[in-house]
C-alpha positions as CSV (number, residue, x, y, z in Angstrom):
1,X,96.3,85.8,76.5
2,X,93.1,87.6,75.6
3,X,89.6,86.3,75.5
4,X,86.7,88.2,73.8
5,X,83.2,87.1,75.0
6,X,79.9,87.1,73.5
7,X,76.6,87.8,75.2
8,X,72.9,87.4,74.5
9,X,71.9,90.1,76.9
10,X,69.5,92.5,75.3
11,X,68.9,95.1,77.9
12,X,71.3,97.9,78.5
13,X,74.2,96.7,80.7
14,X,77.4,97.8,82.3
15,X,80.3,96.5,80.2
16,X,83.2,95.1,82.1
17,X,86.6,93.8,81.2
18,X,88.6,91.8,83.6
19,X,92.4,92.0,83.8
20,X,93.6,89.1,86.1
21,X,96.5,86.7,85.7
22,X,95.0,83.8,87.5
23,X,92.4,81.8,85.2
24,X,90.3,80.4,88.1
25,X,89.8,83.8,89.4
26,X,88.9,85.3,86.0
27,X,86.4,82.5,85.4
28,X,84.9,82.9,88.8
29,X,84.4,86.6,88.4
30,X,83.1,86.3,84.9
31,X,80.4,83.7,85.8
32,X,79.5,85.6,89.0
33,X,79.1,88.9,87.2
34,X,77.4,87.7,84.2
35,X,74.7,86.3,86.4
36,X,73.6,89.8,86.8
37,X,71.2,91.1,84.2
38,X,72.7,94.5,84.1
39,X,76.5,93.5,84.0
40,X,78.2,92.1,80.9
41,X,81.9,90.9,80.9
42,X,82.8,91.7,77.3
43,X,86.5,90.5,77.5
44,X,89.3,89.4,79.8
45,X,93.0,89.2,79.7
46,X,95.8,87.8,82.0
47,X,98.2,90.6,81.3
48,X,98.2,94.5,81.3
49,X,99.4,95.1,77.7
50,X,96.7,92.7,76.1
51,X,94.2,94.1,78.6
52,X,94.8,97.7,77.5
53,X,94.4,96.8,73.8
54,X,91.1,95.1,74.7
55,X,90.0,98.3,76.6
56,X,90.9,100.5,73.6
57,X,88.8,98.1,71.4
58,X,85.7,97.7,73.6
59,X,85.8,101.0,75.7
60,X,84.1,99.4,78.6
61,X,82.3,101.0,81.4
62,X,84.3,99.4,84.0
63,X,87.7,97.5,84.3
64,X,88.5,95.0,87.1
65,X,92.2,95.4,87.5
66,X,94.4,92.9,89.4
67,X,97.2,94.9,91.0
68,X,99.6,92.0,91.2
69,X,100.2,91.5,87.5
70,X,103.6,90.4,86.1
71,X,105.5,92.9,84.0
72,X,103.3,96.1,84.0
73,X,101.5,96.0,87.4
74,X,97.9,97.1,87.9
75,X,98.8,100.5,89.3
76,X,100.8,101.3,86.0
77,X,98.0,100.0,84.0
78,X,95.4,102.0,85.8
79,X,97.4,105.1,85.0
80,X,97.4,104.2,81.3
81,X,93.7,103.4,81.3
82,X,93.0,107.0,82.7
83,X,95.2,108.5,80.2
84,X,93.4,106.5,77.4
85,X,89.9,107.4,78.4
86,X,89.2,109.1,81.9
87,X,85.5,108.1,81.6
88,X,86.4,104.4,82.1
89,X,86.2,103.5,85.8
90,X,88.9,101.1,87.2
91,X,88.2,98.9,90.3
92,X,91.3,97.5,91.9
93,X,91.4,93.8,92.9
94,X,94.1,92.8,95.3
95,X,94.9,90.3,98.1
96,X,96.9,92.9,99.9
97,X,95.6,95.6,102.4
98,X,98.7,97.8,102.7
99,X,97.9,101.4,103.1
100,X,100.8,102.6,100.8
101,X,99.4,100.4,97.9
102,X,95.9,101.9,98.7
103,X,97.1,105.4,98.3
104,X,99.2,104.6,95.1
105,X,96.2,102.9,93.5
106,X,93.7,105.7,94.2
107,X,96.2,108.3,93.2
108,X,96.6,106.4,90.0
109,X,92.9,106.9,89.3
110,X,91.2,103.7,90.6
111,X,87.6,104.5,91.8
112,X,87.6,101.4,94.1
113,X,89.8,99.1,95.9
114,X,88.5,95.6,96.7
115,X,90.0,92.5,98.4
116,X,89.6,89.4,96.3
117,X,87.5,87.7,99.0
118,X,84.7,90.3,98.3
119,X,81.2,88.7,98.1
120,X,80.3,88.5,94.4
121,X,76.9,90.2,95.1
122,X,78.8,93.1,96.9
123,X,81.1,93.4,93.9
124,X,78.3,93.7,91.6
125,X,77.0,96.5,93.7
126,X,80.4,98.2,93.7
127,X,80.5,98.1,90.0
128,X,77.1,99.6,89.8
129,X,78.2,102.4,92.2
130,X,81.5,102.9,90.6
131,X,79.9,103.3,87.1
132,X,77.8,106.1,88.7
133,X,80.9,107.9,89.9
134,X,81.0,106.7,93.6
135,X,84.3,105.6,95.1
136,X,84.4,102.7,97.3
137,X,87.1,101.2,99.7
138,X,86.8,97.8,101.3
139,X,85.7,98.8,105.0
140,X,88.8,96.8,106.3
141,X,91.2,98.5,104.1
142,X,89.7,101.9,104.8
143,X,90.0,101.3,108.6
144,X,93.5,100.3,108.5
145,X,94.5,103.2,106.0
146,X,93.0,105.7,108.3
147,X,94.7,104.2,111.4
148,X,98.0,104.6,109.7
149,X,97.6,108.5,109.9
150,X,98.1,110.6,113.0
151,X,94.7,112.0,114.2
152,X,93.9,115.4,115.7
153,X,92.6,115.3,119.2
154,X,89.5,117.4,118.3
155,X,87.8,118.8,115.2
156,X,88.4,122.3,116.6
157,X,92.1,121.7,116.8
158,X,92.1,120.4,113.2
159,X,90.0,123.5,112.1
160,X,92.7,125.8,113.6
161,X,95.5,123.7,111.9
162,X,93.8,124.1,108.6
163,X,93.4,127.8,108.9
164,X,97.0,128.2,109.9
165,X,98.2,126.3,106.7
166,X,95.8,128.1,104.5
167,X,93.4,125.2,104.0
168,X,89.7,126.1,104.2
169,X,88.2,124.2,107.3
170,X,85.2,122.1,106.9
171,X,82.3,122.2,109.3
172,X,81.8,119.5,111.9
173,X,79.0,118.0,109.8
174,X,81.3,118.1,106.7
175,X,84.0,116.2,108.6
176,X,81.4,113.5,109.5
177,X,80.2,113.3,105.8
178,X,84.0,113.1,104.8
179,X,84.6,110.2,107.0
180,X,81.7,108.3,105.3
181,X,82.9,109.3,101.9
182,X,86.4,107.9,102.6
183,X,84.7,104.6,103.6
184,X,83.2,104.6,100.1
185,X,79.6,105.2,101.0
186,X,77.2,106.5,98.4
187,X,75.1,109.7,99.0
188,X,72.2,107.4,99.7
189,X,74.1,105.5,102.4
190,X,75.5,108.8,103.9
191,X,71.9,110.2,104.2
192,X,70.7,107.0,105.9
193,X,73.7,107.1,108.4
194,X,73.1,110.9,109.2
195,X,69.2,110.6,109.0
196,X,69.0,113.4,106.4
197,X,67.7,113.6,102.8
198,X,69.9,112.4,99.8
199,X,69.7,116.0,98.6
200,X,71.2,117.3,101.8
201,X,74.0,114.5,101.7
202,X,74.8,115.5,98.1
203,X,74.9,119.2,99.1
204,X,77.5,118.3,101.8
205,X,79.6,116.3,99.4
206,X,79.5,119.1,96.8
207,X,80.6,121.7,99.5
208,X,83.4,119.4,100.7
209,X,84.8,119.0,97.2
210,X,84.7,122.8,96.8
211,X,86.5,123.5,100.0
212,X,89.1,120.9,99.5
213,X,89.7,122.1,96.0
214,X,89.3,118.6,94.4
215,X,87.3,117.6,91.4
216,X,85.7,114.2,92.6
217,X,85.0,111.9,95.6
218,X,88.1,109.8,94.9
219,X,90.4,112.9,95.0
220,X,88.7,114.0,98.2
221,X,89.2,110.6,99.8
222,X,92.8,110.5,98.9
223,X,93.5,114.0,100.1
224,X,91.7,113.2,103.3
225,X,93.7,110.1,104.0
226,X,97.0,111.7,103.1
227,X,96.5,114.8,105.3
228,X,95.0,112.9,108.2
229,X,91.7,114.9,108.0
230,X,89.6,112.0,109.3
């Protein structure tokens, strides 16, 4: 089932498509998001194939993707969205917090991983951040995912290990920034946490991406979690 939606909003908005198989959840998401002047739910679907057709038709800025879809699941659909148009940002919605699913979803190209009990106001903020290229993980998920990986005793040991394996080690400050990045914090939030300017926080992030040989924050977060860097 697909539903195309009309809007009277005249200001420039973030266009969103919802792919969610539970009708009550779709309705709730649509109503909550459309209460924001800068967010417009343009269409919705209860399955991945129809949702992908809507995405091709509307080319939204952001897709809210349920991972537990019947048939083609949300991870498979996310891969197809990224193949279709890498500029479209995908936010995963799920009731699960398993670390293997988190890694698979981010590796598929999702920019954010949200539990379905997320506050609607926070979800709107996540949509805005993701639209601007910021990755985001629910703090509970981020903590559990990080806890699933073995940790080094000290940053010095980690740096030595990186050098031995041919990886370029990060500075102590960059590891600190990387931890915040994995938790899905924006440059502004990182700057506030570290009591530095946004420009300085952005410079640290750029340096991290270069040293880790990745293209964006999502890839950096995935690599950091996979390799136990934080």
